[in-house]
GUNUDO-753407 format. One record per atom (N, C-alpha, C): x, y, z. Coordinates in steps of 0.02 Angstrom, whole numbers, padded with zeros to 5 digits, always signed. Example, Ala and Ser with C-alpha at 12.3 -4.5 7.8 and 13.67 -1.06 7.14 Angstrom:
2
+00660-00284+00390;+00615-00225+00390;+00660-00165+00390;+00642-00112+00354;+00684-00053+00357;+00645+00002+00394;
***
This chain:
117
+00042-00059+00000;+00000+00000+00000;+00044+00061+00000;+00031+00108-00046;+00070+00169-00049;+00036+00222-00008;+00069+00243+00047;+00040+00292+00091;+00032+00359+00056;+00074+00372+00005;+00069+00435-00031;+00002+00441-00066;-00028+00385-00085;-00093+00387-00119;-00150+00403-00072;-00141+00393-00008;-00195+00402+00039;-00210+00475+00056;-00159+00517+00052;-00166+00587+00071;-00200+00594+00139;-00181+00551+00185;-00214+00551+00251;-00168+00580+00304;-00143+00638+00290;-00096+00668+00338;-00123+00733+00364;-00080+00772+00394;-00100+00836+00421;-00128+00880+00366;-00172+00925+00384;-00203+00968+00333;-00208+01038+00359;-00217+01084+00313;-00226+01155+00327;-00295+01176+00303;-00331+01214+00343;-00395+01240+00321;-00387+01315+00310;-00397+01336+00248;-00390+01407+00230;-00451+01446+00253;-00444+01513+00253;-00499+01557+00275;-00563+01546+00235;-00557+01527+00171;-00616+01516+00130;-00647+01446+00139;-00618+01406+00185;-00644+01339+00198;-00609+01284+00159;-00566+01302+00112;-00529+01252+00073;-00482+01214+00119;-00482+01147+00111;-00438+01105+00151;-00382+01080+00105;-00320+01092+00126;-00262+01069+00089;-00227+01015+00129;-00220+00956+00100;-00183+00902+00134;-00109+00915+00127;-00070+00876+00163;+00003+00881+00158;+00025+00868+00086;-00009+00821+00053;+00008+00806-00017;-00009+00866-00062;-00066+00898-00051;-00084+00957-00091;-00030+01011-00083;-00009+01021-00021;+00042+01072-00007;+00108+01056-00042;+00127+00993-00041;+00189+00973-00074;+00185+00983-00149;+00129+00962-00179;+00120+00970-00251;+00123+01044-00271;+00091+01086-00230;+00091+01157-00244;+00161+01186-00239;+00199+01165-00188;+00267+01189-00178;+00311+01171-00239;+00306+01109-00262;+00346+01088-00320;+00324+01124-00384;+00259+01137-00391;+00234+01172-00451;+00257+01244-00453;+00268+01275-00394;+00288+01345-00391;+00363+01355-00396;+00402+01302-00398;+00475+01308-00404;+00493+01334-00473;+00552+01363-00477;+00577+01387-00541;+00641+01349-00556;+00642+01306-00606;+00586+01284-00647;+00540+01238-00605;+00478+01230-00628;+00432+01186-00591;+00459+01115-00587;+00445+01082-00532;+00469+01014-00522;+00413+00965-00513;+00431+00902-00507;+00383+00849-00495;+00394+00823-00424;+00341+00822-00384;+00350+00798-00315;+00367+00723-00313;+00403+00702-00261;+00425+00632-00255;+00371+00587-00225;+00312+00586-00254;+00255+00549-00226;+00269+00475-00216;+00304+00444-00262;+00316+00372-00258;+00361+00352-00200;+00404+00399-00178;+00449+00382-00123;+00429+00415-00057;+00376+00454-00059;+00353+00490+00001;+00313+00443+00046;+00320+00452+00111;+00279+00414+00158;+00240+00465+00199;+00176+00468+00188;+00133+00514+00222;+00114+00484+00289;+00119+00523+00343;+00099+00500+00409;+00024+00502+00414;-00005+00448+00438;-00078+00445+00446;-00100+00484+00507;-00160+00512+00504;-00188+00543+00563;-00203+00486+00612;-00201+00500+00676;-00205+00447+00727;-00269+00405+00721;-00326+00434+00701;-00387+00395+00697;-00388+00346+00639;-00339+00349+00594;-00335+00302+00538;-00281+00248+00547;-00241+00253+00600;-00186+00207+00609;-00209+00134+00618;-00261+00123+00659;-00285+00055+00668;-00311+00025+00603;-00351+00064+00567;-00380+00039+00504;-00325+00022+00454;-00274+00064+00449;-00219+00049+00402;-00181-00014+00423;-00168-00021+00488;-00132-00081+00512;-00174-00144+00501;-00239-00141+00516;-00283-00199+00506;-00287-00216+00431;-00294-00165+00389;-00297-00177+00317;-00233-00212+00293;-00176-00189+00315;-00112-00218+00294;-00107-00291+00317;-00135-00308+00375;-00132-00376+00401;-00176-00424+00361;-00231-00401+00333;-00278-00448+00303;-00301-00429+00232;-00263-00387+00198;-00284-00363+00132;-00291-00417+00079;-00257-00474+00088;-00262-00528+00039;-00312-00582+00059;-00345-00572+00115;-00397-00618+00137;-00463-00591+00110;-00490-00624+00059;-00548-00596+00024;-00606-00646+00022;-00664-00619+00009;-00723-00659-00005;-00733-00655-00080;-00743-00712-00113;-00750-00712-00185;-00817-00743-00205;-00836-00730-00267;-00898-00757-00295;-00883-00785-00364;-00919-00838-00384;-00907-00866-00451;-00931-00818-00505;-00889-00811-00555;-00904-00770-00613;-00880-00808-00674;-00926-00830-00715;-00907-00870-00774;-00869-00932-00752;-00809-00940-00780;-00767-00998-00763;-00720-00984-00705;-00721-00923-00680;-00674-00905-00626;-00710-00878-00565;-00672-00840-00526;-00699-00808-00466;-00679-00735-00466;-00720-00696-00431;-00706-00624-00426;-00707-00605-00353;-00658-00564-00333;-00657-00539-00264;-00714-00490-00256;-00754-00500-00203;-00811-00455-00192;-00802-00413-00129;-00762-00436-00081;-00752-00397-00020;-00694-00425+00019;-00670-00388+00067;-00619-00413+00112;-00654-00459+00162;-00620-00509+00186;-00649-00557+00233;-00661-00524+00300;-00724-00518+00319;-00741-00486+00383;-00715-00527+00442;-00718-00594+00441;-00687-00631+00497;-00612-00616+00504;-00577-00608+00449;-00506-00591+00452;-00496-00521+00482;-00539-00474+00462;-00535-00407+00490;-00549-00408+00565;-00600-00447+00585;-00616-00453+00657;-00557-00482+00696;-00524-00533+00669;-00466-00562+00702;-00409-00511+00707;-00397-00475+00654;-00344-00425+00654;-00359-00369+00704;-00422-00348+00709;-00440-00297+00757;-00430-00323+00829;-00447-00385+00841;-00438-00415+00907;-00363-00416+00925;-00322-00438+00877;-00249-00440+00888;-00222-00370+00901;-00248-00322+00864;-00225-00252+00870;-00253-00218+00933;-00305-00246+00962;-00334-00218+01023;-00387-00166+01011;-00418-00167+00952;-00473-00120+00936;-00535-00147+00972;-00568-00104+01011;-00625-00127+01051;-00687-00084+01042;-00744-00113+01061;-00807-00077+01064;-00829-00047+00998;-00857+00014+01002;-00882+00048+00942;-00827+00063+00892;-00764+00067+00916;-00708+00078+00871;-00701+00022+00820;-00724-00038+00838;-00722-00094+00790;-00766-00080+00729;-00825-00054+00741;-00871-00038+00686;-00841+00015+00640;-00814+00067+00670;-00782+00120+00631;-00722+00093+00592;-00682+00052+00625;-00623+00023+00593;-00642-00022+00535;-00693-00064+00545;-00716-00108+00491;-00738-00067+00431;-00775-00014+00442;-00797+00029+00386;-00738+00058+00349;-00688+00082+00385;-00629+00112+00354;-00590+00059+00314;-00583-00001+00344;-00546-00054+00310;-00582-00074+00246;-00648-00081+00248;-00686-00100+00188;-00681-00045+00135;-00686+00018+00155;-00680+00073+00106;-00610+00073+00074;-00559+00062+00115;-00491+00060+00090;-00482+00001+00042;-00509-00057+00060;-00504-00116+00017;-00534-00101-00052;-00594-00073-00053;-00627-00059-00118;-00592-00003-00156;-00564+00045-00121;-00526+00099-00153;-00464+00070-00186;-00428+00027-00150;-00367-00002-00177;-00383-00051-00235;-00438-00087-00231;-00458-00131-00286;-00470-00091-00350;-00497-00032-00342;-00511+00010-00401;-00448+00034-00435;-00390+00031-00401;-00327+00054-00429;-00287-00002-00460;-00312-00063-00457;-00275-00121-00485;-00278-00121-00560;
***
């Protein structure tokens, strides 16, 4: 998983309400250089905000554990395995209502990453 793609780091809120992530700020900085440059997105590691750390760790532990369905002569991944996510959350120590939030984040991340394959 490339953390640079997540843009889940610190952000700035401008007076007009515009929110700029750390990635937005970096891209803008490189664009304004003379001559303009290309930001090092592929080698950058964006720090996650604290409320996303559990979901990212759980996703990384079970991202290849999937539920599949028959399609034609093969199978298609339809979702991440919820029992695997539950086990990873238990190992990680995610408890109570945080489990529901974490599961939602992990599932959204799984489907987002599938769309980039």
